[in-house]
N, CA, C and O of each residue as an XYZ file, in Angstrom:
356
protein
N     -13.161     -6.078     21.638
C     -13.006     -7.506     21.445
C     -11.351     -8.040     21.270
O     -10.832     -7.447     20.325
N     -10.796     -8.611     21.670
C      -9.457     -8.566     21.902
C      -9.704    -10.575     22.051
O     -10.557    -11.243     22.635
N      -8.563    -10.933     21.257
C      -8.216    -12.385     20.553
C      -6.948    -12.856     21.328
O      -5.994    -12.111     21.552
N      -7.025    -14.162     21.716
C      -6.004    -14.770     22.344
C      -4.770    -14.571     21.239
O      -4.960    -14.762     20.038
N      -3.527    -14.176     21.771
C      -2.627    -14.114     20.542
C      -2.425    -15.546     19.746
O      -2.275    -15.454     18.528
N      -2.415    -16.497     20.174
C      -2.479    -17.266     19.789
C      -3.500    -17.490     18.341
O      -3.098    -18.106     17.354
N      -4.850    -16.874     18.442
C      -5.563    -16.825     17.435
C      -5.767    -15.354     16.644
O      -6.730    -15.014     15.957
N      -4.482    -14.549     16.981
C      -4.412    -13.459     16.085
C      -3.670    -14.026     14.804
O      -2.750    -14.841     14.738
N      -4.466    -13.230     13.636
C      -4.070    -13.126     12.462
C      -2.813    -12.073     11.937
O      -2.924    -10.848     11.986
N      -1.560    -12.814     11.412
C      -0.866    -11.082     10.665
C      -1.663    -11.292      9.553
O      -2.117    -12.396      9.252
N      -1.925     -9.846      8.676
C      -2.518     -9.651      7.805
C      -1.895     -8.562      6.799
O      -2.147     -7.388      7.068
N      -1.284     -8.772      5.921
C      -0.644     -7.636      4.756
C      -1.295     -7.678      3.481
O      -1.349     -8.555      2.619
N      -1.910     -6.203      3.585
C      -2.591     -6.052      2.467
C      -2.072     -4.932      1.461
O      -1.845     -3.752      1.730
N      -1.927     -5.638      0.133
C      -1.262     -4.805     -0.935
C      -2.344     -4.336     -2.118
O      -3.401     -4.768     -2.580
N      -1.408     -3.135     -2.348
C      -2.648     -2.438     -2.838
C      -2.244     -1.421     -4.042
O      -2.689     -2.255     -4.830
N      -1.893     -0.584     -4.726
C      -1.582      0.693     -5.551
C      -1.601      1.389     -5.166
O      -2.747      1.427     -4.717
N      -0.759      2.880     -4.672
C      -0.381      3.530     -3.847
C      -1.537      4.776     -4.373
O      -1.200      5.952     -4.508
N      -3.096      4.210     -4.661
C      -3.780      5.241     -4.808
C      -5.233      5.559     -3.950
O      -6.054      4.682     -3.684
N      -5.355      6.849     -3.615
C      -6.858      6.711     -2.936
C      -7.795      6.087     -2.828
O      -8.414      5.600     -1.882
N      -7.924      6.117     -4.193
C      -9.478      5.466     -4.501
C      -9.407      4.139     -4.360
O     -10.356      3.504     -3.900
N      -8.329      3.599     -4.723
C      -8.105      1.634     -4.674
C      -8.050      1.038     -3.126
O      -8.548     -0.060     -2.877
N      -7.101      2.225     -1.618
C      -7.136      2.123     -0.438
C      -8.642      2.114      0.053
O      -8.873      1.293      0.941
N      -9.735      2.912     -0.389
C     -11.199      2.744      0.165
C     -11.649      1.761      0.297
O     -12.088      1.273      1.338
N     -11.600      1.192     -1.026
C     -12.420     -0.165     -1.023
C     -11.792     -0.896      0.125
O     -12.624     -1.522      0.782
N     -10.618     -0.986      0.531
C      -9.845     -1.854      1.432
C     -10.218     -1.096      2.715
O     -10.780     -1.844      3.515
N     -10.091      0.014      3.097
C      -9.911      0.340      4.718
C     -11.165     -0.361      5.493
O     -10.774     -1.036      6.445
N     -11.828     -0.361      5.406
C     -13.529     -1.020      5.807
C     -12.366     -2.432      6.166
O     -11.924     -2.460      7.314
N     -12.044     -3.219      5.474
C     -11.528     -4.915      5.894
C     -10.243     -4.371      6.627
O     -10.408     -4.731      7.793
N      -9.346     -3.861      6.567
C      -8.387     -3.434      7.442
C      -8.848     -2.905      9.205
O      -8.335     -3.268     10.264
N      -9.846     -2.060      8.992
C     -10.305     -1.831     10.178
C     -10.940     -2.641     10.971
O     -10.567     -2.969     12.097
N     -11.952     -3.002     10.395
C     -12.658     -4.501     11.166
C     -11.607     -5.653     11.653
O     -11.682     -6.151     12.777
N     -10.582     -6.038     10.655
C      -9.751     -6.867     10.822
C      -8.840     -6.239     12.216
O      -8.565     -6.830     13.261
N      -8.668     -5.530     12.005
C      -7.602     -4.527     13.170
C      -8.405     -4.375     14.424
O      -7.843     -4.379     15.519
N      -9.795     -4.233     14.293
C     -11.098     -4.393     15.946
C     -11.323     -5.185     16.070
O     -12.128     -5.188     17.001
N     -11.123     -6.351     15.639
C     -11.529     -7.716     15.997
C      -9.773     -8.468     16.991
O      -9.653     -9.529     17.604
N      -8.658     -7.282     16.724
C      -7.526     -7.737     17.541
C      -6.331     -8.638     16.485
O      -5.487     -9.398     16.960
N      -6.448     -8.428     15.370
C      -5.778     -8.504     14.339
C      -4.589     -7.854     14.010
O      -4.674     -6.691     14.404
N      -3.622     -8.051     13.520
C      -1.987     -7.247     13.563
C      -2.454     -6.958     12.080
O      -2.666     -7.994     11.450
N      -2.658     -5.813     11.396
C      -3.219     -5.711      9.865
C      -2.287     -4.385      9.367
O      -2.287     -3.224      9.776
N      -1.594     -4.969      8.442
C      -0.621     -3.273      7.760
C      -1.156     -3.356      6.158
O      -1.821     -4.266      5.662
N      -0.763     -2.377      5.636
C      -0.837     -2.533      4.349
C       0.498     -1.995      3.905
O       1.082     -1.000      4.333
N       0.855     -2.798      3.011
C       2.187     -2.763      2.338
C       1.853     -1.679      1.038
O       0.973     -1.931      0.216
N       3.011      0.029      0.965
C       3.061      0.603      0.451
C       4.220      1.731      0.567
O       5.027      1.551      1.479
N       4.393      2.862     -0.245
C       5.398      3.428     -0.183
C       5.373      4.558      1.132
O       4.706      5.574      1.328
N       6.328      3.928      1.841
C       6.565      5.036      2.895
C       5.802      6.247      3.114
O       5.141      6.632      4.078
N       6.098      6.833      1.799
C       5.501      8.411      2.315
C       3.795      8.520      1.973
O       3.146      9.517      1.656
N       3.480      7.529      2.109
C       1.511      7.579      2.680
C       1.012      7.224      4.019
O      -0.164      7.248      4.380
N       2.525      6.736      5.037
C       2.109      6.687      6.358
C       1.559      7.466      6.756
O       0.496      7.023      7.192
N       1.671      8.721      6.916
C       1.366     10.104      7.936
C      -0.031     10.104      7.204
O      -0.939     10.124      8.036
N      -0.510     10.086      5.813
C      -2.069     10.564      5.369
C      -2.712      9.388      5.429
O      -3.805      9.316      4.868
N      -2.207      8.296      6.074
C      -3.241      6.943      5.902
C      -3.543      6.848      7.341
O      -4.635      6.378      7.662
N      -2.495      7.335      8.489
C      -2.397      6.943      9.529
C      -3.628      8.277      9.917
O      -4.681      7.767     10.299
N      -3.668      9.556      9.891
C      -4.386     10.430     10.129
C      -5.546     10.470      9.560
O      -6.475     10.949     10.211
N      -5.746     10.057      8.424
C      -7.214      9.887      7.985
C      -7.960      8.761      7.660
O      -9.099      8.719      7.194
N      -6.981      7.575      8.039
C      -7.795      6.349      8.435
C      -7.679      4.931      9.637
O      -8.246      3.866      9.882
N      -6.055      6.145     10.343
C      -5.664      5.153     11.227
C      -5.525      3.742     10.431
O      -6.366      2.842     10.446
N      -4.756      3.739      9.998
C      -4.053      2.221      9.229
C      -2.434      2.675      9.638
O      -2.037      3.828      9.811
N      -1.612      1.378      9.738
C      -0.144      1.497      9.293
C       0.098      0.873      8.235
O      -0.702      0.225      7.560
N       1.077      1.024      8.075
C       2.277      0.680      6.759
C       2.799     -0.113      6.676
O       2.854     -0.637      7.789
N       3.549     -0.902      5.666
C       4.893     -1.212      5.970
C       5.567     -0.742      4.121
O       5.165     -0.856      2.963
N       6.218     -0.448      4.510
C       7.079      0.066      3.390
C       7.246     -0.681      2.722
O       7.740     -1.732      3.131
N       6.907     -0.508      1.302
C       7.085     -1.503      0.395
C       7.631     -1.163     -0.996
O       6.888     -1.442     -1.938
N       8.842     -0.592     -1.274
C       9.430     -0.016     -2.421
C       9.172      1.538     -2.224
O       8.923      2.206     -1.221
N       9.347      1.905     -3.761
C       8.995      3.249     -3.897
C       7.718      3.316     -4.581
O       6.842      2.486     -4.824
N       7.910      4.839     -4.874
C       5.902      5.215     -4.712
C       5.976      5.426     -6.779
O       6.801      6.075     -7.421
N       5.178      4.872     -7.133
C       5.764      5.225     -8.532
C       4.961      6.569     -8.980
O       5.156      7.128    -10.059
N       4.136      6.957     -8.106
C       3.344      8.539     -8.561
C       4.801      9.422     -8.245
O       5.044     10.436     -8.899
N       5.556      9.022     -7.382
C       6.767     10.000     -7.698
C       7.374     10.492     -8.898
O       7.772      9.776     -9.817
N       7.439     11.991     -8.846
C       8.065     12.241    -10.428
C       9.603     12.019    -10.647
O       9.994     12.242    -11.792
N      10.645     11.569     -9.618
C      11.647     11.288    -10.357
C      11.547      9.903    -10.682
O      12.078      9.611    -11.753
N      10.899      8.775     -9.920
C      10.203      7.595    -10.208
C       9.744      7.148    -11.525
O      10.033      6.101    -12.104
N       8.721      8.433    -12.040
C       7.861      8.144    -13.131
C       8.968      8.617    -14.346
O       9.065      8.086    -15.452
N       9.725      9.692    -13.864
C      10.432     10.040    -15.481
C      11.798      9.003    -15.515
O      12.264      8.651    -16.598
N      12.178      8.712    -14.676
C      13.486      7.312    -14.949
C      12.884      6.081    -15.617
O      13.443      5.587    -16.597
N      11.691      5.540    -15.083
C      11.361      4.362    -15.382
C      10.415      4.865    -16.855
O      10.811      4.681    -18.006
N       9.302      5.425    -16.531
C       8.914      5.699    -17.948
C       9.500      6.436    -19.146
O       9.156      6.312    -20.322
N      10.384      7.173    -18.673
C      11.232      8.156    -19.785
C      11.964      6.466    -19.939
O      11.437      6.073    -20.980
N      12.765      5.465    -19.499
C      13.155      4.937    -20.212
C      12.455      3.980    -21.231
O      13.022      3.699    -22.287
N      11.001      3.390    -20.860
C      10.116      3.075    -20.896
C       9.713      4.057    -22.881
O       9.963      3.452    -23.923
N       9.433      4.736    -22.881
C       9.586      5.465    -23.938
C      10.029      5.905    -24.891
O       9.432      6.217    -25.921
N      11.590      6.011    -24.550
C      12.722      6.229    -25.183
C      13.166      5.163    -25.487
O      13.984      5.219    -26.406
N      12.850      3.653    -24.867
C      12.768      2.751    -25.690
C      11.698      2.253    -26.754
O      12.081      1.196    -27.257
N      10.549      2.659    -27.222
C       9.667      2.236    -28.023
C       8.494      1.218    -27.434
O       8.438      0.947    -26.235
N       7.750      0.793    -28.215
C       7.268     -0.029    -28.108
C       7.702     -1.616    -27.692
O       6.975     -2.420    -27.109
N       9.075     -1.837    -28.149
C       9.736     -3.265    -27.553
C       9.922     -2.975    -26.093
O      10.037     -4.052    -25.509
N      10.019     -1.685    -25.037
C      10.719     -1.850    -24.203
C       9.442     -1.925    -23.315
O       9.598     -1.775    -22.103
N       7.759     -2.220    -23.978
C       7.005     -2.327    -22.722
C       6.764     -3.717    -23.218
O       5.867     -4.158    -22.500
N       7.217     -4.890    -24.337
C       6.408     -6.298    -24.353
C       7.185     -6.567    -22.900
O       6.405     -6.344    -21.974
N       8.184     -6.882    -22.557
C       8.788     -7.651    -20.883
C       8.126     -7.550    -20.406
O       8.144     -7.933    -19.236
């Protein structure tokens, strides 16, 4: 089922880059896409191949992956080194 261009929505879904969080939104993303809407998921680019291969959805690159060990070491290392006050802001 296709929609006239004037009736199409552009939908950007934001989500934590975790497969279990994604699964809950895949049905929504696929359904809106099937209806002719332009739907993308905002998450780190390193997920794009996996999401396309497994779920047939496209992403918009949205920042670093907080699951990346380098990102984890820099951010959480700084927070841990700063003690409890570093987590307050």
